[in-house]
LOKE-598226 format. One line per 10 residues: their letters; for each residue x, y, z of C-alpha. Coordinates in steps of 0.1 Angstrom, whole numbers, plus 5000, padded with zeros to 4 digits. Layout:
! LOKE-598226
a> X:Y:Z; ... $
! end
This chain:
! LOKE-598226
myvfrswiig> 4353:8476:7124; 4372:8509:7121; 4352:8540:7115; 4365:8573:7104; 4340:8602:7106; 4346:8638:7095; 4322:8666:7103; 4320:8700:7087; 4310:8725:7114; 4295:8758:7106 $
ngrpllrace> 4281:8784:7130; 4289:8763:7160; 4269:8731:7152; 4273:8700:7130; 4259:8705:7096; 4264:8672:7079; 4285:8641:7078; 4315:8646:7055; 4324:8609:7051; 4323:8575:7067 $
lrlfkiqrqa> 4348:8548:7057; 4342:8513:7070; 4370:8488:7069; 4361:8452:7073; 4382:8426:7090; 4385:8397:7066; 4404:8365:7070; 4428:8359:7041; 4421:8326:7026; 4454:8320:7009 $
sgsdlpqvge> 4479:8330:7036; 4458:8329:7067; 4471:8362:7080; 4449:8390:7092; 4444:8427:7086; 4458:8451:7112; 4441:8446:7146; 4423:8473:7165; 4448:8500:7177; 4470:8495:7147 $
fapfpvarrv> 4469:8521:7119; 4467:8514:7082; 4460:8546:7062; 4428:8540:7042; 4430:8502:7043; 4413:8481:7016; 4377:8469:7019; 4373:8436:7001; 4346:8411:6994; 4345:8379:7013 $
nsshsvmmdd> 4354:8348:6993; 4367:8370:6965; 4394:8357:6943; 4409:8392:6944; 4416:8392:6981; 4450:8375:6980; 4461:8397:6951; 4451:8429:6969; 4468:8420:7002; 4500:8410:6984 $
amengmgsyq> 4500:8442:6965; 4496:8462:6997; 4525:8443:7014; 4549:8440:6985; 4543:8474:6968; 4519:8484:6941; 4521:8461:6911; 4515:8470:6875; 4481:8481:6863; 4473:8448:6848 $
erprtfpsmr> 4480:8431:6881; 4457:8454:6901; 4422:8441:6909; 4393:8464:6901; 4371:8458:6931; 4354:8489:6947; 4338:8491:6981; 4303:8505:6985; 4309:8536:7005; 4283:8561:6993 $
skshyplifr> 4273:8584:7021; 4243:8609:7022; 4239:8629:6991; 4250:8665:6993; 4235:8676:6960; 4219:8711:6960; 4181:8710:6964; 4175:8720:6927; 4196:8690:6915; 4179:8666:6940 $
mllginarvl> 4146:8677:6927; 4156:8671:6891; 4171:8637:6898; 4138:8628:6915; 4117:8634:6884; 4108:8605:6861; 4131:8603:6831; 4103:8606:6806; 4087:8635:6824; 4121:8652:6825 $
vvllllifga> 4126:8648:6788; 4092:8663:6781; 4099:8693:6804; 4133:8699:6787; 4116:8698:6753; 4090:8723:6765; 4117:8746:6779; 4137:8744:6747; 4106:8751:6727; 4097:8781:6748 $
vfyvgastsp> 4133:8794:6746; 4134:8791:6708; 4100:8807:6704; 4111:8837:6725; 4144:8838:6705; 4125:8837:6672; 4104:8866:6683; 4135:8886:6691; 4162:8881:6664; 4177:8853:6642 $
iiifvfsici> 4210:8861:6660; 4195:8849:6692; 4184:8816:6676; 4220:8811:6664; 4233:8817:6700; 4208:8793:6715; 4217:8766:6690; 4254:8769:6696; 4250:8768:6734; 4227:8738:6734 $
isfffsvylt> 4251:8719:6710; 4279:8728:6734; 4260:8714:6764; 4256:8681:6745; 4294:8682:6739; 4299:8687:6776; 4278:8656:6783; 4300:8637:6759; 4331:8649:6779; 4315:8639:6811 $
kwvlakdegp> 4306:8604:6800; 4342:8600:6786; 4358:8610:6819; 4335:8590:6841; 4340:8559:6820; 4376:8558:6831; 4384:8535:6860; 4388:8549:6895; 4418:8527:6904; 4422:8505:6935 $
pemvqiseai> 4398:8508:6964; 4422:8528:6986; 4421:8555:6960; 4383:8554:6958; 4380:8558:6996; 4402:8589:6997; 4384:8604:6967; 4350:8598:6984; 4363:8615:7016; 4373:8645:6995 $
rdgaegffrt> 4341:8645:6976; 4318:8644:7006; 4338:8671:7024; 4338:8694:6993; 4301:8690:6986; 4292:8694:7022; 4311:8727:7025; 4297:8739:6992; 4261:8734:7004; 4268:8752:7036 $
qygtiskmam> 4287:8781:7021; 4262:8787:6993; 4233:8785:7018; 4249:8814:7036; 4255:8833:7004; 4219:8828:6992; 4206:8843:7024; 4228:8874:7019; 4217:8876:6983; 4180:8877:6993 $
vlalvilgiy> 4187:8905:7018; 4205:8925:6991; 4178:8919:6966; 4153:8935:6990; 4176:8965:6994; 4178:8969:6956; 4141:8966:6953; 4135:8993:6978; 4160:9016:6961; 4145:9011:6927 $
lfrsttpqqe> 4110:9016:6939; 4118:9051:6952; 4144:9062:6927; 4139:9087:6898; 4134:9075:6862; 4154:9084:6831; 4139:9102:6801; 4142:9070:6781; 4122:9051:6807; 4096:9078:6809 $
ssglsrstsa> 4091:9079:6771; 4088:9041:6769; 4063:9039:6798; 4085:9018:6820; 4073:9024:6855; 4095:9024:6886; 4079:8992:6899; 4085:8973:6866; 4121:8985:6865; 4126:8975:6902 $
yitvaafllg> 4112:8940:6897; 4131:8934:6865; 4164:8945:6881; 4158:8922:6911; 4148:8893:6890; 4180:8898:6869; 4201:8900:6901; 4187:8868:6915; 4191:8849:6882; 4227:8861:6879 $
alcsgiagyi> 4234:8849:6915; 4217:8815:6908; 4236:8809:6876; 4269:8819:6892; 4262:8795:6920; 4254:8767:6896; 4286:8775:6876; 4306:8771:6909; 4289:8738:6917; 4297:8724:6882 $
gmwvsvranv> 4333:8734:6886; 4335:8715:6919; 4313:8686:6908; 4336:8675:6880; 4369:8680:6899; 4359:8657:6928; 4351:8630:6903; 4380:8634:6879; 4408:8635:6905; 4408:8598:6913 $
rvssaarrsa> 4406:8589:6876; 4436:8611:6869; 4454:8593:6898; 4446:8559:6883; 4456:8569:6848; 4490:8582:6861; 4499:8546:6870; 4498:8539:6833; 4506:8570:6813; 4513:8607:6819 $
realqiavra> 4497:8616:6786; 4465:8597:6796; 4464:8614:6830; 4468:8648:6812; 4440:8641:6788; 4416:8631:6815; 4424:8662:6836; 4420:8685:6805; 4387:8670:6794; 4373:8671:6829 $
ggfsaivvvg> 4383:8708:6831; 4369:8712:6796; 4335:8700:6807; 4333:8726:6834; 4346:8754:6812; 4321:8747:6783; 4292:8746:6807; 4302:8777:6826; 4308:8798:6794; 4276:8783:6778 $
mavigvavly> 4256:8792:6809; 4269:8828:6809; 4260:8833:6772; 4226:8816:6772; 4217:8833:6805; 4222:8868:6791; 4206:8858:6758; 4175:8843:6775; 4171:8874:6797; 4175:8897:6768 $
atfyvflevd> 4150:8879:6746; 4125:8876:6775; 4127:8913:6783; 4124:8920:6745; 4092:8901:6742; 4077:8910:6776; 4083:8948:6772; 4073:8947:6735; 4106:8965:6726; 4107:8986:6695 $
spgsmkvtdl> 4069:8988:6692; 4053:9023:6692; 4054:9039:6726; 4077:9013:6741; 4113:9010:6750; 4140:9011:6722; 4162:8981:6717; 4193:9003:6723; 4181:9009:6759; 4174:8973:6767 $
plllvgygfg> 4209:8962:6777; 4208:8986:6807; 4181:8963:6822; 4207:8934:6823; 4230:8951:6848; 4214:8933:6877; 4224:8900:6862; 4261:8910:6862; 4258:8923:6898; 4243:8891:6910 $
asfvalfaql> 4270:8871:6894; 4297:8893:6909; 4282:8891:6943; 4282:8853:6945; 4317:8851:6928; 4332:8874:6954; 4319:8855:6984; 4327:8822:6968; 4362:8833:6961; 4367:8846:6996 $
gggiytkaad> 4352:8816:7014; 4368:8790:6992; 4402:8808:6992; 4402:8811:7030; 4393:8774:7033; 4419:8760:7009; 4449:8782:7020; 4443:8779:7057; 4444:8742:7054; 4474:8743:7030 $
vgadlvgkve> 4494:8766:7053; 4487:8745:7084; 4495:8713:7066; 4528:8726:7052; 4542:8744:7082; 4538:8715:7106; 4540:8686:7082; 4569:8696:7059; 4589:8721:7080; 4585:8708:7115 $
qgipeddprn> 4579:8670:7110; 4598:8666:7077; 4571:8644:7061; 4561:8647:7024; 4533:8668:7010; 4499:8650:7012; 4513:8624:7036; 4485:8604:7053; 4500:8610:7087; 4493:8647:7084 $
paviadlvgd> 4459:8655:7101; 4453:8685:7078; 4458:8666:7045; 4421:8659:7038; 4411:8695:7046; 4439:8706:7022; 4426:8684:6994; 4390:8694:7000; 4401:8730:6998; 4416:8725:6963 $
nvgdcaarga> 4380:8718:6951; 4360:8745:6969; 4387:8772:6965; 4402:8766:6931; 4374:8749:6912; 4341:8761:6926; 4353:8796:6931; 4370:8799:6898; 4339:8786:6879; 4318:8814:6895 $
dlfesiaaei> 4346:8839:6889; 4349:8833:6851; 4311:8831:6848; 4310:8866:6863; 4338:8879:6841; 4321:8868:6809; 4287:8880:6820; 4300:8915:6830; 4320:8918:6798; 4290:8908:6776 $
isamilggtm> 4266:8932:6794; 4290:8962:6793; 4298:8956:6756; 4260:8953:6748; 4254:8987:6766; 4282:9004:6747; 4271:8989:6714; 4236:9001:6719; 4247:9035:6729; 4269:9039:6699 $
aqrckiedps> 4243:9026:6675; 4218:9051:6689; 4242:9080:6685; 4251:9070:6650; 4215:9064:6640; 4222:9029:6627; 4191:9015:6612; 4194:8980:6626; 4214:8982:6659; 4208:8945:6669 $
gfilfplvvh> 4241:8934:6654; 4261:8958:6675; 4241:8948:6707; 4242:8911:6702; 4278:8909:6688; 4293:8898:6723; 4269:8869:6724; 4280:8856:6690; 4317:8860:6698; 4313:8839:6729 $
sfdlvvssig> 4292:8814:6710; 4322:8809:6687; 4344:8807:6717; 4325:8775:6727; 4332:8761:6693; 4369:8769:6690; 4377:8759:6726; 4359:8726:6721; 4382:8719:6691; 4412:8730:6712 $
ilsirgtrdp> 4402:8706:6740; 4398:8677:6715; 4432:8684:6700; 4449:8671:6732; 4449:8633:6727; 4463:8603:6746; 4489:8579:6733; 4477:8557:6705; 4491:8525:6720; 4480:8523:6757 $
glivpiedpm> 4507:8497:6763; 4535:8517:6749; 4560:8531:6774; 4569:8566:6765; 4590:8593:6784; 4571:8619:6803; 4563:8647:6778; 4561:8684:6788; 4524:8689:6797; 4528:8727:6793 $
ailqkgysvt> 4539:8723:6757; 4509:8700:6750; 4485:8726:6766; 4502:8754:6747; 4496:8735:6714; 4460:8733:6722; 4459:8770:6731; 4476:8778:6698; 4450:8759:6678; 4422:8777:6698 $
ivlavltfgv> 4438:8811:6691; 4441:8806:6654; 4405:8795:6651; 4394:8824:6673; 4410:8849:6650; 4392:8834:6620; 4358:8833:6637; 4362:8868:6651; 4367:8881:6616; 4336:8863:6604 $
strwllyteq> 4316:8877:6633; 4326:8913:6627; 4318:8911:6590; 4284:8895:6597; 4272:8918:6625; 4292:8950:6624; 4290:8959:6587; 4270:8990:6581; 4264:9012:6550; 4272:9043:6570 $
apsawlnfal> 4308:9031:6574; 4316:9002:6551; 4351:8996:6564; 4342:8999:6601; 4339:8961:6605; 4376:8957:6595; 4387:8982:6622; 4367:8963:6648; 4381:8930:6636; 4416:8945:6642 $
cglvgimtay> 4404:8956:6677; 4395:8920:6683; 4429:8909:6671; 4445:8934:6696; 4425:8917:6724; 4435:8882:6713; 4472:8893:6712; 4467:8909:6747; 4454:8876:6761; 4483:8857:6746 $
afvwitkyyt> 4508:8882:6759; 4493:8879:6794; 4495:8842:6793; 4531:8843:6782; 4542:8869:6807; 4526:8851:6836; 4541:8818:6824; 4576:8835:6823; 4574:8847:6859; 4558:8816:6874 $
dykhepvrvl> 4572:8786:6854; 4604:8771:6869; 4618:8765:6834; 4624:8803:6832; 4650:8824:6850; 4629:8843:6875; 4616:8812:6894; 4651:8796:6894; 4667:8827:6908; 4640:8827:6935 $
alssatghgt> 4647:8791:6943; 4684:8799:6945; 4677:8826:6970; 4663:8799:6993; 4699:8785:6997; 4708:8814:7020; 4677:8812:7042; 4640:8820:7047; 4645:8857:7048; 4662:8860:7014 $
niiagvslgl> 4636:8838:6999; 4608:8862:7010; 4628:8892:6998; 4633:8877:6964; 4597:8866:6961; 4584:8901:6969; 4607:8918:6945; 4597:8893:6917; 4561:8900:6923; 4566:8938:6922 $
estalpvlvi> 4586:8935:6890; 4560:8913:6874; 4535:8942:6873; 4554:8962:6847; 4549:8942:6815; 4512:8935:6820; 4505:8972:6827; 4524:8981:6795; 4504:8955:6776; 4470:8967:6789 $
siaiisafwl> 4480:9003:6782; 4489:8996:6746; 4458:8975:6741; 4434:9002:6754; 4451:9029:6733; 4452:9008:6701; 4417:8995:6704; 4403:9030:6712; 4420:9046:6682; 4410:9018:6658 $
ghtsglvdet> 4374:9023:6669; 4377:9060:6668; 4389:9059:6632; 4363:9034:6621; 4342:9060:6603; 4312:9059:6626; 4301:9094:6636; 4272:9110:6655; 4248:9137:6643; 4275:9164:6648 $
gsptgglfgt> 4301:9145:6628; 4321:9135:6659; 4337:9100:6659; 4319:9077:6684; 4335:9043:6679; 4364:9046:6704; 4348:9031:6734; 4331:9003:6714; 4365:8995:6699; 4378:8989:6735 $
avatmgmlst> 4348:8967:6741; 4355:8947:6710; 4391:8943:6722; 4378:8930:6755; 4357:8905:6737; 4387:8894:6717; 4407:8889:6749; 4379:8866:6762; 4373:8849:6729; 4392:8819:6741 $
aayvltmdmf> 4379:8820:6777; 4366:8784:6776; 4400:8770:6768; 4417:8792:6794; 4393:8781:6820; 4400:8745:6810; 4437:8751:6817; 4428:8766:6850; 4406:8737:6861; 4434:8713:6851 $
gpiadnaggi> 4455:8726:6880; 4435:8717:6911; 4424:8684:6895; 4461:8675:6890; 4469:8687:6926; 4442:8665:6940; 4454:8636:6920; 4489:8640:6934; 4474:8640:6969; 4454:8608:6963 $
vemsqqpesv> 4486:8591:6949; 4506:8601:6980; 4479:8591:7005; 4473:8557:6989; 4511:8551:6989; 4516:8545:6952; 4551:8539:6937; 4574:8569:6934; 4572:8567:6896; 4534:8575:6898 $
reitdvldav> 4540:8604:6921; 4566:8618:6897; 4540:8620:6870; 4515:8637:6892; 4542:8661:6905; 4549:8672:6869; 4512:8677:6862; 4509:8696:6895; 4537:8719:6887; 4522:8727:6853 $
gnttkattkg> 4489:8732:6870; 4504:8758:6892; 4516:8777:6861; 4482:8773:6843; 4464:8786:6874; 4487:8816:6876; 4483:8823:6838; 4445:8822:6841; 4446:8846:6870; 4468:8870:6849 $
faigsaalas> 4443:8865:6820; 4414:8873:6844; 4431:8904:6857; 4437:8918:6822; 4401:8911:6812; 4389:8927:6845; 4409:8959:6837; 4393:8962:6803; 4358:8953:6815; 4360:8978:6844 $
fllfsaymde> 4370:9005:6819; 4338:8997:6799; 4316:8996:6830; 4331:9029:6842; 4320:9045:6809; 4286:9029:6812; 4283:9044:6847; 4290:9079:6835; 4264:9075:6808; 4239:9063:6834 $
vasfahvsfk> 4246:9092:6857; 4241:9116:6828; 4208:9100:6820; 4195:9104:6855; 4209:9139:6861; 4199:9152:6827; 4233:9169:6823; 4265:9159:6805; 4289:9138:6826; 4321:9130:6807 $
evdiaipevf> 4350:9141:6829; 4361:9137:6865; 4383:9164:6879; 4406:9150:6906; 4418:9185:6914; 4386:9190:6934; 4395:9180:6970; 4364:9158:6975; 4370:9140:6943; 4407:9134:6951 $
iggllgsmli> 4396:9121:6985; 4373:9096:6967; 4404:9083:6948; 4423:9079:6981; 4394:9060:6996; 4392:9037:6965; 4429:9029:6968; 4426:9024:7005; 4397:9000:6999; 4420:8977:6978 $
flfsawacsa> 4447:8975:7005; 4422:8971:7034; 4403:8944:7015; 4436:8925:7008; 4447:8929:7044; 4415:8914:7058; 4415:8886:7033; 4451:8876:7041; 4446:8880:7079; 4416:8857:7077 $
vgrtaqevvn> 4438:8830:7062; 4464:8837:7089; 4440:8834:7118; 4424:8802:7105; 4458:8787:7097; 4470:8794:7132; 4441:8773:7145; 4450:8745:7121; 4487:8746:7130; 4478:8744:7167 $
evrrqfverp> 4455:8715:7161; 4480:8696:7140; 4507:8701:7166; 4484:8690:7193; 4477:8657:7175; 4513:8650:7169; 4521:8656:7206; 4491:8637:7220; 4492:8609:7195; 4529:8601:7190 $
gimeyqekpd> 4520:8569:7172; 4508:8589:7142; 4544:8592:7129; 4549:8554:7132; 4515:8546:7115; 4504:8532:7149; 4476:8558:7155; 4451:8574:7132; 4450:8612:7127; 4417:8630:7134 $
ygrcvaivas> 4412:8645:7099; 4377:8656:7107; 4388:8681:7133; 4409:8701:7108; 4381:8700:7083; 4357:8713:7110; 4381:8742:7119; 4386:8755:7084; 4350:8751:7073; 4336:8770:7103 $
aslremikpg> 4363:8797:7101; 4361:8803:7064; 4323:8809:7066; 4328:8833:7095; 4359:8852:7080; 4345:8858:7045; 4318:8882:7058; 4339:8912:7068; 4359:8918:7036; 4328:8910:7015 $
alaiispvvi> 4307:8935:7034; 4334:8961:7030; 4333:8957:6993; 4295:8961:6991; 4289:8988:7016; 4319:9011:7009; 4308:9026:6975; 4272:9031:6986; 4282:9048:7019; 4309:9070:7002 $
gfvfrllghy> 4285:9080:6974; 4256:9088:6998; 4278:9108:7022; 4292:9130:6995; 4258:9133:6979; 4246:9149:7011; 4277:9172:7012; 4270:9182:6975; 4234:9189:6983; 4243:9214:7011 $
tgrpllgakv> 4271:9230:6990; 4251:9234:6958; 4270:9207:6938; 4244:9181:6928; 4269:9158:6910; 4295:9157:6938; 4284:9122:6950; 4286:9107:6916; 4319:9123:6909; 4335:9111:6941 $
vasmlmfatv> 4322:9075:6934; 4337:9078:6898; 4370:9088:6913; 4369:9060:6939; 4361:9035:6911; 4390:9048:6889; 4416:9046:6916; 4403:9013:6930; 4406:8998:6895; 4442:9010:6890 $
agilmalfln> 4453:9000:6925; 4434:8967:6923; 4450:8956:6890; 4485:8963:6903; 4479:8946:6937; 4463:8916:6921; 4492:8912:6896; 4517:8914:6924; 4499:8889:6947; 4491:8863:6920 $
taggawdnak> 4525:8863:6904; 4545:8863:6936; 4524:8835:6951; 4527:8814:6919; 4565:8820:6917; 4570:8809:6954; 4550:8778:6948; 4569:8767:6917; 4602:8776:6933; 4594:8750:6959 $
kyietgalgg> 4584:8725:6932; 4616:8731:6914; 4636:8722:6945; 4614:8691:6949; 4626:8679:6915; 4660:8674:6932; 4676:8707:6926; 4695:8726:6953; 4694:8696:6977; 4659:8684:6970 $
kgsdchkaav> 4631:8675:6994; 4639:8678:7031; 4670:8701:7027; 4673:8735:7044; 4668:8751:7010; 4636:8732:7006; 4624:8743:7040; 4631:8780:7031; 4611:8775:6999; 4582:8760:7018 $
tgdtvgdpfk> 4582:8791:7040; 4580:8813:7008; 4552:8791:6994; 4533:8794:7027; 4536:8832:7026; 4524:8832:6990; 4494:8809:6995; 4469:8836:7007; 4484:8859:6981; 4476:8838:6950 $
dtagpslhvl> 4445:8819:6961; 4426:8842:6984; 4434:8880:6982; 4447:8880:6945; 4417:8862:6929; 4392:8880:6951; 4406:8914:6940; 4398:8912:6903; 4363:8900:6912; 4361:8930:6936 $
ikmlatitlv> 4371:8954:6908; 4343:8943:6886; 4318:8942:6914; 4326:8978:6924; 4319:8988:6888; 4286:8969:6886; 4273:8980:6920; 4280:9017:6912; 4261:9012:6880; 4232:8996:6897 $
mapvfl> 4232:9021:6926; 4238:9052:6905; 4205:9069:6916; 4217:9068:6952; 4245:9092:6944; 4223:9119:6928 $
! end
């Protein structure tokens, strides 16, 4: 019996068994020959049942090449290892089914009761979210009903699954401990901070405000973690099904990957919406909002800020830890495997290949799920705050429509994105052989359907909720603001696709630069990334100006007759940009699932025609991941602008003075801006160096195994996959702490130091102004840096893919080796530092909003 064990090591000791693959020696009845003897190597050999009629068929297929799908046996070995489900899921699975149904009914009843006590709009939001959850269950059952392919595919998939779930549990255990510590810090600050006039008039005590903020923070962190787990859960189960489907049809493989990503997207967006809605309704009922002597409904959204901060906190560390894991393994595998040894990507002889495939799930799926959850939560809360503030200034009789408008928009997002996902269908005749279609064109059609429906539903939402007698045409202006946001999202997707898809000139020029060496490839990639920042910045600038002036001219004025709708118009544009977020996340999740499917196909040694299909899907996945990151950066820019405005209003409330401008001509304020810009560069440097240090360990380990086990290259010896998994798992948990701590501590320390300086120089608002300047400059620098890193990394990756299609010498050529070097340089750019930056931007905005009293 052969045994392959992989351990994930964290903090210096074994944490759990990642996988155990048992391979049984079985005498073949028909031919009488045996399986490989001890000492020989067969990558993931096949476990078979004794006396099974499929034994001869499977052995012949392994010796003579993979047969057609109809000739393949569907026998699967029993290889389930210890469950790595999080505790909350294990507890739910342990409950009796009938008891669980009763509990769910009671929860739904309580939720709808609270919603009915709040507003009919909340009931609408709850209904749409719950229907969407049932739709996600349908998608799950549809995906899981697909076959997993031959046993060798199943074995590889289970190794990936166990490794990913094991690391997830370890990583989120570390994050949860840090979240608890931060929650105690927030509690202490809020217990001793001053109160605003609104809180004093409503009778909201310091302790009540403190406990509410901490509860919101912990709920946001929990929901963000669940969103990340859901993203990973589906990807590790869909990858093998996409691999199996690729043996039959490219269109079927595409459909499975899209629906698997759709499940994750619908659940993540639905959780973000229903989480904010439940929190809002609970606080509304608990605090008896709008009753005499209590809090006004327009002040209620400020209590939700802790929820966004908790989501940002978890998303940042998830993105850092997962990004370090996946890119360190990827860099190590590529540098030694492709460049030095000349073996294909995901070759089973590469000791780092399992770690690389595990990283796709924990870095691209789990982290991205938490990331988009945080984006939507932050945007909803900031728009609710601005909507409430505007409604209060304009003395609108029923402000609930302006406050709850973001929840309705994202509820419709669930509906239109579901239709877009269902619009992607497989071939009608499964037996029909059709040429490989362009997957990007198919995904774009689905996106076009989603956008058209989003425009219609956005118009309905604005007429329903934003119509007011004070300004009868204001809803039309805000509908146009939403249209500006939708057009901005489409423009970002198109621009990123242009710079990262090898069908367009920029990536082909980058690939051509590889013909003259590694250095020219790096120079071309850097210049492409720098150039790619121009168009997105122009688009964001036009969007902000257009939306602001559409809102400004909406007719809504305050008591003095001054227009007040400008900022809310920008908030509506942000909602428009994210009105197709579920479909965009679907396209993002499609990428790592397709990447994993290609790895499984390569490791299980499927025919070249199958690998060609997964390579096409993988290349498109690289583009969709890049477009999603561009989309996230654009939404982060707009959301940060809204949170910045909310921060200034919060400071004004605490300080009892007007705070509408930040003068960077003041030396201390200008220094705050410099520190904010420096923070972005230092954070990026630490994130990239973390990948570099970990990758060096992986490179050394892979080289050691090739030297000490020369039989690996001849399939005579078995690589120690577990050692590479252990290295990247332990290092990623260790390395994510420093940049994450920098992001959390920096604004608090800067604000507090300049607050003391202001106290001794007679300038009480100096600390708040310096933090505002830091936030402004960090947002601007972070957007540009993230655009550069994401686009350059995606372009390098697809330039390599373009050469691997056979262009410029194809795989193994000098041109290809130069492109691999560029891809290696771009890996930490696009999957670690870049994605972490747009999370950092929003987290800086939320932490300054939560910690505003510290700066006064």
